[in-house]
DOKE-728617 format. One record per residue (C-alpha): residue in three letters; x, y, z. Coordinates in Angstrom, 2 decimals, m for minus. Example, Ala and Ser with C-alpha at 12.3 -4.5 7.8 and 13.67 -1.06 7.14 Angstrom:
BEGIN
<nunu><res>ALA</res><c1>12.30</c1><c2>m4.50</c2><c3>7.80</c3></nunu>
<nunu><res>SER</res><c1>13.67</c1><c2>m1.06</c2><c3>7.14</c3></nunu>
END
This chain:
BEGIN
<nunu><res>MET</res><c1>28.57</c1><c2>m1.15</c2><c3>m20.74</c3></nunu>
<nunu><res>ASN</res><c1>31.50</c1><c2>0.44</c2><c3>m18.94</c3></nunu>
<nunu><res>GLU</res><c1>31.52</c1><c2>1.20</c2><c3>m15.23</c3></nunu>
<nunu><res>GLU</res><c1>31.17</c1><c2>4.96</c2><c3>m15.76</c3></nunu>
<nunu><res>ASN</res><c1>27.95</c1><c2>4.62</c2><c3>m17.77</c3></nunu>
<nunu><res>LEU</res><c1>26.57</c1><c2>2.09</c2><c3>m15.32</c3></nunu>
<nunu><res>LYS</res><c1>27.23</c1><c2>4.46</c2><c3>m12.42</c3></nunu>
<nunu><res>ARG</res><c1>25.53</c1><c2>7.29</c2><c3>m14.32</c3></nunu>
<nunu><res>ILE</res><c1>22.41</c1><c2>5.17</c2><c3>m14.87</c3></nunu>
<nunu><res>GLN</res><c1>22.43</c1><c2>4.19</c2><c3>m11.21</c3></nunu>
<nunu><res>ASN</res><c1>22.55</c1><c2>7.84</c2><c3>m10.15</c3></nunu>
<nunu><res>ILE</res><c1>19.67</c1><c2>8.73</c2><c3>m12.48</c3></nunu>
<nunu><res>VAL</res><c1>17.51</c1><c2>5.85</c2><c3>m11.22</c3></nunu>
<nunu><res>GLU</res><c1>18.31</c1><c2>6.68</c2><c3>m7.60</c3></nunu>
<nunu><res>ALA</res><c1>17.39</c1><c2>10.35</c2><c3>m8.11</c3></nunu>
<nunu><res>ALA</res><c1>14.15</c1><c2>9.42</c2><c3>m9.91</c3></nunu>
<nunu><res>LEU</res><c1>13.05</c1><c2>7.09</c2><c3>m7.13</c3></nunu>
<nunu><res>LEU</res><c1>13.79</c1><c2>9.73</c2><c3>m4.50</c3></nunu>
<nunu><res>ALA</res><c1>11.90</c1><c2>12.43</c2><c3>m6.40</c3></nunu>
<nunu><res>ALA</res><c1>8.91</c1><c2>10.46</c2><c3>m7.68</c3></nunu>
<nunu><res>GLY</res><c1>6.95</c1><c2>10.14</c2><c3>m4.43</c3></nunu>
<nunu><res>ARG</res><c1>5.48</c1><c2>6.88</c2><c3>m5.75</c3></nunu>
<nunu><res>PRO</res><c1>6.70</c1><c2>3.47</c2><c3>m6.88</c3></nunu>
<nunu><res>LEU</res><c1>8.19</c1><c2>3.27</c2><c3>m10.37</c3></nunu>
<nunu><res>THR</res><c1>8.33</c1><c2>0.21</c2><c3>m12.63</c3></nunu>
<nunu><res>VAL</res><c1>11.37</c1><c2>m0.84</c2><c3>m14.67</c3></nunu>
<nunu><res>ASP</res><c1>9.62</c1><c2>0.35</c2><c3>m17.84</c3></nunu>
<nunu><res>GLN</res><c1>8.87</c1><c2>3.75</c2><c3>m16.28</c3></nunu>
<nunu><res>LEU</res><c1>12.52</c1><c2>4.08</c2><c3>m15.30</c3></nunu>
<nunu><res>ARG</res><c1>13.63</c1><c2>3.16</c2><c3>m18.82</c3></nunu>
<nunu><res>ASP</res><c1>11.31</c1><c2>5.83</c2><c3>m20.23</c3></nunu>
<nunu><res>LEU</res><c1>13.36</c1><c2>8.47</c2><c3>m18.43</c3></nunu>
<nunu><res>PHE</res><c1>16.05</c1><c2>8.00</c2><c3>m21.07</c3></nunu>
<nunu><res>GLU</res><c1>16.06</c1><c2>9.14</c2><c3>m24.70</c3></nunu>
<nunu><res>ASP</res><c1>15.82</c1><c2>6.41</c2><c3>m27.32</c3></nunu>
<nunu><res>HIS</res><c1>19.52</c1><c2>6.52</c2><c3>m28.21</c3></nunu>
<nunu><res>GLU</res><c1>20.62</c1><c2>6.15</c2><c3>m24.57</c3></nunu>
<nunu><res>ARG</res><c1>17.86</c1><c2>3.94</c2><c3>m23.15</c3></nunu>
<nunu><res>PRO</res><c1>19.46</c1><c2>1.01</c2><c3>m21.31</c3></nunu>
<nunu><res>PRO</res><c1>18.18</c1><c2>m2.54</c2><c3>m21.83</c3></nunu>
<nunu><res>ARG</res><c1>15.76</c1><c2>m3.91</c2><c3>m19.27</c3></nunu>
<nunu><res>GLN</res><c1>18.41</c1><c2>m6.27</c2><c3>m17.96</c3></nunu>
<nunu><res>VAL</res><c1>20.72</c1><c2>m3.35</c2><c3>m17.24</c3></nunu>
<nunu><res>LEU</res><c1>17.97</c1><c2>m1.52</c2><c3>m15.30</c3></nunu>
<nunu><res>GLU</res><c1>17.30</c1><c2>m4.64</c2><c3>m13.26</c3></nunu>
<nunu><res>HIS</res><c1>21.02</c1><c2>m4.92</c2><c3>m12.51</c3></nunu>
<nunu><res>VAL</res><c1>21.12</c1><c2>m1.25</c2><c3>m11.46</c3></nunu>
<nunu><res>LEU</res><c1>18.18</c1><c2>m1.82</c2><c3>m9.10</c3></nunu>
<nunu><res>MET</res><c1>20.06</c1><c2>m4.76</c2><c3>m7.60</c3></nunu>
<nunu><res>LEU</res><c1>23.09</c1><c2>m2.51</c2><c3>m7.06</c3></nunu>
<nunu><res>LEU</res><c1>20.90</c1><c2>0.13</c2><c3>m5.41</c3></nunu>
<nunu><res>ASP</res><c1>19.41</c1><c2>m2.52</c2><c3>m3.15</c3></nunu>
<nunu><res>GLU</res><c1>22.88</c1><c2>m3.65</c2><c3>m2.12</c3></nunu>
<nunu><res>SER</res><c1>23.97</c1><c2>m0.05</c2><c3>m1.50</c3></nunu>
<nunu><res>CYS</res><c1>21.16</c1><c2>0.32</c2><c3>1.06</c3></nunu>
<nunu><res>MET</res><c1>22.52</c1><c2>m2.48</c2><c3>3.24</c3></nunu>
<nunu><res>GLY</res><c1>23.28</c1><c2>m1.22</c2><c3>6.73</c3></nunu>
<nunu><res>ARG</res><c1>21.53</c1><c2>2.10</c2><c3>6.11</c3></nunu>
<nunu><res>GLY</res><c1>18.33</c1><c2>3.59</c2><c3>7.52</c3></nunu>
<nunu><res>PHE</res><c1>16.35</c1><c2>3.08</c2><c3>4.33</c3></nunu>
<nunu><res>GLU</res><c1>15.86</c1><c2>0.30</c2><c3>1.80</c3></nunu>
<nunu><res>LEU</res><c1>14.77</c1><c2>m0.28</c2><c3>m1.79</c3></nunu>
<nunu><res>LYS</res><c1>11.46</c1><c2>m2.12</c2><c3>m1.74</c3></nunu>
<nunu><res>LYS</res><c1>9.52</c1><c2>m3.73</c2><c3>m4.59</c3></nunu>
<nunu><res>VAL</res><c1>5.74</c1><c2>m3.45</c2><c3>m4.23</c3></nunu>
<nunu><res>ALA</res><c1>2.86</c1><c2>m4.04</c2><c3>m6.62</c3></nunu>
<nunu><res>SER</res><c1>3.33</c1><c2>m0.73</c2><c3>m8.47</c3></nunu>
<nunu><res>GLY</res><c1>7.09</c1><c2>m0.91</c2><c3>m8.79</c3></nunu>
<nunu><res>TYR</res><c1>10.15</c1><c2>0.07</c2><c3>m6.75</c3></nunu>
<nunu><res>ARG</res><c1>10.46</c1><c2>2.73</c2><c3>m4.04</c3></nunu>
<nunu><res>PHE</res><c1>12.79</c1><c2>3.84</c2><c3>m1.26</c3></nunu>
<nunu><res>GLN</res><c1>11.40</c1><c2>3.62</c2><c3>2.27</c3></nunu>
<nunu><res>ILE</res><c1>12.49</c1><c2>3.89</c2><c3>5.89</c3></nunu>
<nunu><res>ARG</res><c1>13.47</c1><c2>0.61</c2><c3>7.52</c3></nunu>
<nunu><res>GLN</res><c1>11.15</c1><c2>m0.72</c2><c3>10.18</c3></nunu>
<nunu><res>ASP</res><c1>13.81</c1><c2>m0.83</c2><c3>12.89</c3></nunu>
<nunu><res>VAL</res><c1>14.33</c1><c2>2.95</c2><c3>12.75</c3></nunu>
<nunu><res>ALA</res><c1>10.69</c1><c2>3.90</c2><c3>12.19</c3></nunu>
<nunu><res>PRO</res><c1>9.90</c1><c2>4.63</c2><c3>15.89</c3></nunu>
<nunu><res>TRP</res><c1>12.48</c1><c2>7.44</c2><c3>15.93</c3></nunu>
<nunu><res>VAL</res><c1>11.43</c1><c2>8.91</c2><c3>12.59</c3></nunu>
<nunu><res>ARG</res><c1>7.79</c1><c2>8.87</c2><c3>13.71</c3></nunu>
<nunu><res>ARG</res><c1>8.62</c1><c2>11.46</c2><c3>16.38</c3></nunu>
<nunu><res>LEU</res><c1>9.10</c1><c2>14.05</c2><c3>13.65</c3></nunu>
<nunu><res>PHE</res><c1>5.37</c1><c2>14.15</c2><c3>13.07</c3></nunu>
<nunu><res>GLU</res><c1>2.55</c1><c2>15.12</c2><c3>15.36</c3></nunu>
<nunu><res>GLU</res><c1>m0.55</c1><c2>14.72</c2><c3>13.20</c3></nunu>
<nunu><res>LYS</res><c1>m3.55</c1><c2>13.29</c2><c3>15.01</c3></nunu>
<nunu><res>PRO</res><c1>m4.04</c1><c2>9.63</c2><c3>14.03</c3></nunu>
<nunu><res>GLN</res><c1>m6.91</c1><c2>8.90</c2><c3>11.72</c3></nunu>
<nunu><res>ARG</res><c1>m9.68</c1><c2>6.75</c2><c3>13.15</c3></nunu>
<nunu><res>TYR</res><c1>m11.07</c1><c2>3.54</c2><c3>11.69</c3></nunu>
<nunu><res>SER</res><c1>m13.66</c1><c2>1.21</c2><c3>13.14</c3></nunu>
<nunu><res>ARG</res><c1>m13.29</c1><c2>m2.50</c2><c3>13.63</c3></nunu>
<nunu><res>ALA</res><c1>m16.12</c1><c2>m2.90</c2><c3>11.12</c3></nunu>
<nunu><res>THR</res><c1>m14.03</c1><c2>m1.16</c2><c3>8.46</c3></nunu>
<nunu><res>LEU</res><c1>m11.03</c1><c2>m3.39</c2><c3>9.09</c3></nunu>
<nunu><res>GLU</res><c1>m13.14</c1><c2>m6.54</c2><c3>9.01</c3></nunu>
<nunu><res>THR</res><c1>m14.83</c1><c2>m5.44</c2><c3>5.78</c3></nunu>
<nunu><res>LEU</res><c1>m11.46</c1><c2>m4.76</c2><c3>4.18</c3></nunu>
<nunu><res>ALA</res><c1>m10.20</c1><c2>m8.17</c2><c3>5.33</c3></nunu>
<nunu><res>LEU</res><c1>m13.19</c1><c2>m9.94</c2><c3>3.81</c3></nunu>
<nunu><res>ILE</res><c1>m12.71</c1><c2>m8.16</c2><c3>0.49</c3></nunu>
<nunu><res>ALA</res><c1>m9.01</c1><c2>m9.03</c2><c3>0.50</c3></nunu>
<nunu><res>TYR</res><c1>m9.53</c1><c2>m12.73</c2><c3>1.23</c3></nunu>
<nunu><res>ARG</res><c1>m12.84</c1><c2>m13.42</c2><c3>m0.53</c3></nunu>
<nunu><res>GLN</res><c1>m12.66</c1><c2>m11.15</c2><c3>m3.59</c3></nunu>
<nunu><res>PRO</res><c1>m14.59</c1><c2>m10.56</c2><c3>m5.68</c3></nunu>
<nunu><res>ILE</res><c1>m17.33</c1><c2>m10.20</c2><c3>m3.10</c3></nunu>
<nunu><res>THR</res><c1>m20.60</c1><c2>m8.25</c2><c3>m2.88</c3></nunu>
<nunu><res>ARG</res><c1>m21.77</c1><c2>m6.08</c2><c3>m0.02</c3></nunu>
<nunu><res>GLY</res><c1>m24.56</c1><c2>m8.57</c2><c3>0.68</c3></nunu>
<nunu><res>GLU</res><c1>m22.07</c1><c2>m11.44</c2><c3>0.94</c3></nunu>
<nunu><res>ILE</res><c1>m20.00</c1><c2>m9.40</c2><c3>3.39</c3></nunu>
<nunu><res>GLU</res><c1>m23.11</c1><c2>m8.79</c2><c3>5.47</c3></nunu>
<nunu><res>ASP</res><c1>m23.98</c1><c2>m12.50</c2><c3>5.43</c3></nunu>
<nunu><res>ILE</res><c1>m20.54</c1><c2>m13.38</c2><c3>6.79</c3></nunu>
<nunu><res>ARG</res><c1>m20.35</c1><c2>m10.61</c2><c3>9.40</c3></nunu>
<nunu><res>GLY</res><c1>m23.99</c1><c2>m10.99</c2><c3>10.40</c3></nunu>
<nunu><res>VAL</res><c1>m24.57</c1><c2>m7.23</c2><c3>10.45</c3></nunu>
<nunu><res>THR</res><c1>m25.32</c1><c2>m4.50</c2><c3>7.91</c3></nunu>
<nunu><res>VAL</res><c1>m22.30</c1><c2>m2.91</c2><c3>6.24</c3></nunu>
<nunu><res>SER</res><c1>m22.49</c1><c2>0.86</c2><c3>6.54</c3></nunu>
<nunu><res>SER</res><c1>m22.36</c1><c2>2.84</c2><c3>3.29</c3></nunu>
<nunu><res>ASN</res><c1>m19.68</c1><c2>4.97</c2><c3>4.98</c3></nunu>
<nunu><res>ILE</res><c1>m17.39</c1><c2>1.93</c2><c3>5.17</c3></nunu>
<nunu><res>ILE</res><c1>m17.66</c1><c2>1.14</c2><c3>1.47</c3></nunu>
<nunu><res>ARG</res><c1>m17.29</c1><c2>4.80</c2><c3>0.54</c3></nunu>
<nunu><res>THR</res><c1>m14.18</c1><c2>5.13</c2><c3>2.72</c3></nunu>
<nunu><res>LEU</res><c1>m12.52</c1><c2>2.10</c2><c3>1.16</c3></nunu>
<nunu><res>LEU</res><c1>m13.38</c1><c2>3.30</c2><c3>m2.35</c3></nunu>
<nunu><res>GLU</res><c1>m12.14</c1><c2>6.85</c2><c3>m1.73</c3></nunu>
<nunu><res>ARG</res><c1>m8.90</c1><c2>5.54</c2><c3>m0.26</c3></nunu>
<nunu><res>GLU</res><c1>m8.60</c1><c2>3.45</c2><c3>m3.43</c3></nunu>
<nunu><res>TRP</res><c1>m8.00</c1><c2>0.33</c2><c3>m1.36</c3></nunu>
<nunu><res>VAL</res><c1>m10.94</c1><c2>m1.38</c2><c3>m3.12</c3></nunu>
<nunu><res>ARG</res><c1>m12.72</c1><c2>m0.99</c2><c3>m6.46</c3></nunu>
<nunu><res>ILE</res><c1>m15.79</c1><c2>m2.30</c2><c3>m8.24</c3></nunu>
<nunu><res>VAL</res><c1>m14.73</c1><c2>m5.06</c2><c3>m10.63</c3></nunu>
<nunu><res>GLY</res><c1>m18.16</c1><c2>m6.03</c2><c3>m11.97</c3></nunu>
<nunu><res>HIS</res><c1>m21.73</c1><c2>m6.85</c2><c3>m11.04</c3></nunu>
<nunu><res>LYS</res><c1>m23.03</c1><c2>m10.23</c2><c3>m9.95</c3></nunu>
<nunu><res>ASP</res><c1>m25.55</c1><c2>m11.82</c2><c3>m12.30</c3></nunu>
<nunu><res>VAL</res><c1>m28.39</c1><c2>m12.01</c2><c3>m9.76</c3></nunu>
<nunu><res>PRO</res><c1>m31.46</c1><c2>m9.83</c2><c3>m9.21</c3></nunu>
<nunu><res>GLY</res><c1>m30.37</c1><c2>m6.28</c2><c3>m8.52</c3></nunu>
<nunu><res>ARG</res><c1>m26.93</c1><c2>m6.92</c2><c3>m10.04</c3></nunu>
<nunu><res>PRO</res><c1>m24.99</c1><c2>m5.95</c2><c3>m6.89</c3></nunu>
<nunu><res>ALA</res><c1>m21.48</c1><c2>m4.57</c2><c3>m7.29</c3></nunu>
<nunu><res>MET</res><c1>m18.57</c1><c2>m6.92</c2><c3>m6.68</c3></nunu>
<nunu><res>TYR</res><c1>m15.56</c1><c2>m5.50</c2><c3>m4.82</c3></nunu>
<nunu><res>ALA</res><c1>m11.88</c1><c2>m6.38</c2><c3>m4.98</c3></nunu>
<nunu><res>THR</res><c1>m8.66</c1><c2>m4.85</c2><c3>m3.67</c3></nunu>
<nunu><res>THR</res><c1>m6.46</c1><c2>m2.56</c2><c3>m5.76</c3></nunu>
<nunu><res>ARG</res><c1>m2.79</c1><c2>m2.10</c2><c3>m6.55</c3></nunu>
<nunu><res>GLN</res><c1>m2.83</c1><c2>0.80</c2><c3>m4.06</c3></nunu>
<nunu><res>PHE</res><c1>m3.95</c1><c2>m1.63</c2><c3>m1.36</c3></nunu>
<nunu><res>LEU</res><c1>m0.96</c1><c2>m3.84</c2><c3>m2.10</c3></nunu>
<nunu><res>ASP</res><c1>1.42</c1><c2>m0.87</c2><c3>m2.12</c3></nunu>
<nunu><res>TYR</res><c1>0.06</c1><c2>0.45</c2><c3>1.18</c3></nunu>
<nunu><res>PHE</res><c1>0.53</c1><c2>m2.87</c2><c3>2.94</c3></nunu>
<nunu><res>ASN</res><c1>3.97</c1><c2>m3.41</c2><c3>1.41</c3></nunu>
<nunu><res>LEU</res><c1>2.88</c1><c2>m6.35</c2><c3>m0.77</c3></nunu>
<nunu><res>SER</res><c1>3.86</c1><c2>m7.30</c2><c3>m4.30</c3></nunu>
<nunu><res>SER</res><c1>0.84</c1><c2>m9.56</c2><c3>m4.79</c3></nunu>
<nunu><res>LEU</res><c1>m2.12</c1><c2>m11.07</c2><c3>m2.95</c3></nunu>
<nunu><res>ASP</res><c1>m0.12</c1><c2>m14.28</c2><c3>m2.61</c3></nunu>
<nunu><res>GLU</res><c1>1.85</c1><c2>m12.54</c2><c3>0.14</c3></nunu>
<nunu><res>LEU</res><c1>m1.23</c1><c2>m12.21</c2><c3>2.37</c3></nunu>
<nunu><res>PRO</res><c1>m1.03</c1><c2>m14.49</c2><c3>5.43</c3></nunu>
<nunu><res>PRO</res><c1>m2.83</c1><c2>m17.80</c2><c3>4.71</c3></nunu>
<nunu><res>LEU</res><c1>m6.31</c1><c2>m17.96</c2><c3>6.21</c3></nunu>
<nunu><res>ALA</res><c1>m5.29</c1><c2>m21.18</c2><c3>7.91</c3></nunu>
<nunu><res>GLU</res><c1>m2.91</c1><c2>m19.13</c2><c3>10.06</c3></nunu>
<nunu><res>ILE</res><c1>m5.68</c1><c2>m16.74</c2><c3>11.19</c3></nunu>
<nunu><res>ARG</res><c1>m8.31</c1><c2>m18.13</c2><c3>13.51</c3></nunu>
<nunu><res>ASP</res><c1>m11.29</c1><c2>m15.85</c2><c3>12.91</c3></nunu>
<nunu><res>LEU</res><c1>m12.56</c1><c2>m12.66</c2><c3>11.32</c3></nunu>
<nunu><res>GLU</res><c1>m11.78</c1><c2>m10.55</c2><c3>14.37</c3></nunu>
<nunu><res>GLU</res><c1>m8.19</c1><c2>m11.74</c2><c3>14.29</c3></nunu>
<nunu><res>ILE</res><c1>m7.93</c1><c2>m10.78</c2><c3>10.60</c3></nunu>
<nunu><res>GLY</res><c1>m9.08</c1><c2>m7.29</c2><c3>11.58</c3></nunu>
<nunu><res>ARG</res><c1>m6.43</c1><c2>m7.15</c2><c3>14.28</c3></nunu>
<nunu><res>GLU</res><c1>m3.76</c1><c2>m8.26</c2><c3>11.78</c3></nunu>
<nunu><res>ILE</res><c1>m4.67</c1><c2>m5.39</c2><c3>9.44</c3></nunu>
<nunu><res>GLU</res><c1>m4.86</c1><c2>m2.90</c2><c3>12.30</c3></nunu>
<nunu><res>GLN</res><c1>m1.38</c1><c2>m3.85</c2><c3>13.51</c3></nunu>
<nunu><res>GLU</res><c1>m0.03</c1><c2>m3.31</c2><c3>10.00</c3></nunu>
<nunu><res>ILE</res><c1>m1.58</c1><c2>0.16</c2><c3>9.74</c3></nunu>
<nunu><res>GLN</res><c1>m0.56</c1><c2>1.17</c2><c3>13.26</c3></nunu>
<nunu><res>ALA</res><c1>3.08</c1><c2>0.60</c2><c3>12.31</c3></nunu>
<nunu><res>GLU</res><c1>2.79</c1><c2>3.23</c2><c3>9.55</c3></nunu>
<nunu><res>ILE</res><c1>4.67</c1><c2>6.52</c2><c3>9.64</c3></nunu>
<nunu><res>GLN</res><c1>4.83</c1><c2>9.25</c2><c3>7.01</c3></nunu>
<nunu><res>PHE</res><c1>6.40</c1><c2>12.46</c2><c3>5.85</c3></nunu>
<nunu><res>ASP</res><c1>3.39</c1><c2>14.35</c2><c3>4.43</c3></nunu>
<nunu><res>THR</res><c1>0.27</c1><c2>15.91</c2><c3>5.87</c3></nunu>
<nunu><res>PRO</res><c1>m2.91</c1><c2>14.08</c2><c3>4.82</c3></nunu>
<nunu><res>ASP</res><c1>m4.56</c1><c2>15.66</c2><c3>1.78</c3></nunu>
<nunu><res>GLY</res><c1>m8.31</c1><c2>15.23</c2><c3>1.78</c3></nunu>
<nunu><res>ALA</res><c1>m8.23</c1><c2>12.22</c2><c3>4.07</c3></nunu>
<nunu><res>VAL</res><c1>m11.62</c1><c2>10.65</c2><c3>4.70</c3></nunu>
<nunu><res>GLN</res><c1>m12.95</c1><c2>10.77</c2><c3>8.22</c3></nunu>
<nunu><res>GLU</res><c1>m15.34</c1><c2>7.88</c2><c3>8.57</c3></nunu>
<nunu><res>ALA</res><c1>m18.54</c1><c2>8.23</c2><c3>10.58</c3></nunu>
<nunu><res>ALA</res><c1>m18.85</c1><c2>6.22</c2><c3>13.76</c3></nunu>
<nunu><res>ASP</res><c1>m20.52</c1><c2>3.24</c2><c3>12.15</c3></nunu>
<nunu><res>ALA</res><c1>m19.63</c1><c2>0.66</c2><c3>14.76</c3></nunu>
<nunu><res>GLU</res><c1>m18.17</c1><c2>0.25</c2><c3>18.19</c3></nunu>
<nunu><res>GLY</res><c1>m14.50</c1><c2>m0.43</c2><c3>18.74</c3></nunu>
<nunu><res>VAL</res><c1>m13.06</c1><c2>2.53</c2><c3>16.82</c3></nunu>
<nunu><res>SER</res><c1>m9.28</c1><c2>2.27</c2><c3>16.45</c3></nunu>
<nunu><res>GLU</res><c1>m6.77</c1><c2>5.10</c2><c3>16.21</c3></nunu>
<nunu><res>LEU</res><c1>m4.52</c1><c2>4.64</c2><c3>13.21</c3></nunu>
<nunu><res>SER</res><c1>m1.77</c1><c2>6.66</c2><c3>11.63</c3></nunu>
<nunu><res>PRO</res><c1>m2.69</c1><c2>9.24</c2><c3>8.97</c3></nunu>
<nunu><res>ASP</res><c1>m1.76</c1><c2>8.74</c2><c3>5.38</c3></nunu>
<nunu><res>THR</res><c1>m1.36</c1><c2>10.52</c2><c3>2.07</c3></nunu>
<nunu><res>SER</res><c1>m2.86</c1><c2>9.99</c2><c3>m1.34</c3></nunu>
<nunu><res>PRO</res><c1>m2.06</c1><c2>6.69</c2><c3>m3.11</c3></nunu>
<nunu><res>ASP</res><c1>0.70</c1><c2>8.32</c2><c3>m5.13</c3></nunu>
<nunu><res>ALA</res><c1>2.46</c1><c2>9.22</c2><c3>m1.90</c3></nunu>
<nunu><res>ASN</res><c1>1.41</c1><c2>6.18</c2><c3>0.03</c3></nunu>
<nunu><res>LEU</res><c1>3.40</c1><c2>4.45</c2><c3>2.67</c3></nunu>
<nunu><res>SER</res><c1>4.07</c1><c2>0.91</c2><c3>3.56</c3></nunu>
<nunu><res>PRO</res><c1>2.78</c1><c2>m0.39</c2><c3>6.90</c3></nunu>
<nunu><res>GLU</res><c1>6.35</c1><c2>m0.85</c2><c3>8.04</c3></nunu>
<nunu><res>THR</res><c1>7.99</c1><c2>2.26</c2><c3>6.76</c3></nunu>
<nunu><res>THR</res><c1>7.56</c1><c2>5.53</c2><c3>4.95</c3></nunu>
<nunu><res>THR</res><c1>8.51</c1><c2>6.50</c2><c3>1.43</c3></nunu>
<nunu><res>PHE</res><c1>10.91</c1><c2>9.30</c2><c3>0.56</c3></nunu>
<nunu><res>HIS</res><c1>9.65</c1><c2>12.35</c2><c3>m1.34</c3></nunu>
END
């Protein structure tokens, strides 16, 4: 493939990633092209590498997350970009963060098992919030009396926290206790900034003490990493 065609493909991929408002996979990028002009997968991967290199020294980067590739603001310039937005931070309780941490590290897990570990009842508002945010989903039902739902994290959870897979979560051995896990998650969310006004964001009821103020967010298709924000 000559340099002119390669540059054309690079421009198309760059424009698609800027316009999509969500991560795109290599296959989704290939589907942008007609059959007779569709580049091989290896060429698309090379183009993505070139785009990544072109972002060096700039205020944004190309990031691979669980759902694909996206452009996002670099962490070191995020504090300045954050000043563009004045939305009131969304509020989450410590109980919500701890519940999310338990699901992430112990999945699949039932609500009863979460309650056994935390030693307190898990509010229905917490589970509903996590489900509506699409950070967690029901993956089955445990074969015990009552057949309680089993919860696990989603691809949107990975995208939001800038992860490609669960293997990138900090090892439990590096985190001393459940409260510290909650703090780790809170610090990640607090670093978030964004370009869009929340659309139908869930305001959780005050289900526990220690409510934390966190940055607002958009729908999963316009989600943001904890470090940076995506371009739209």
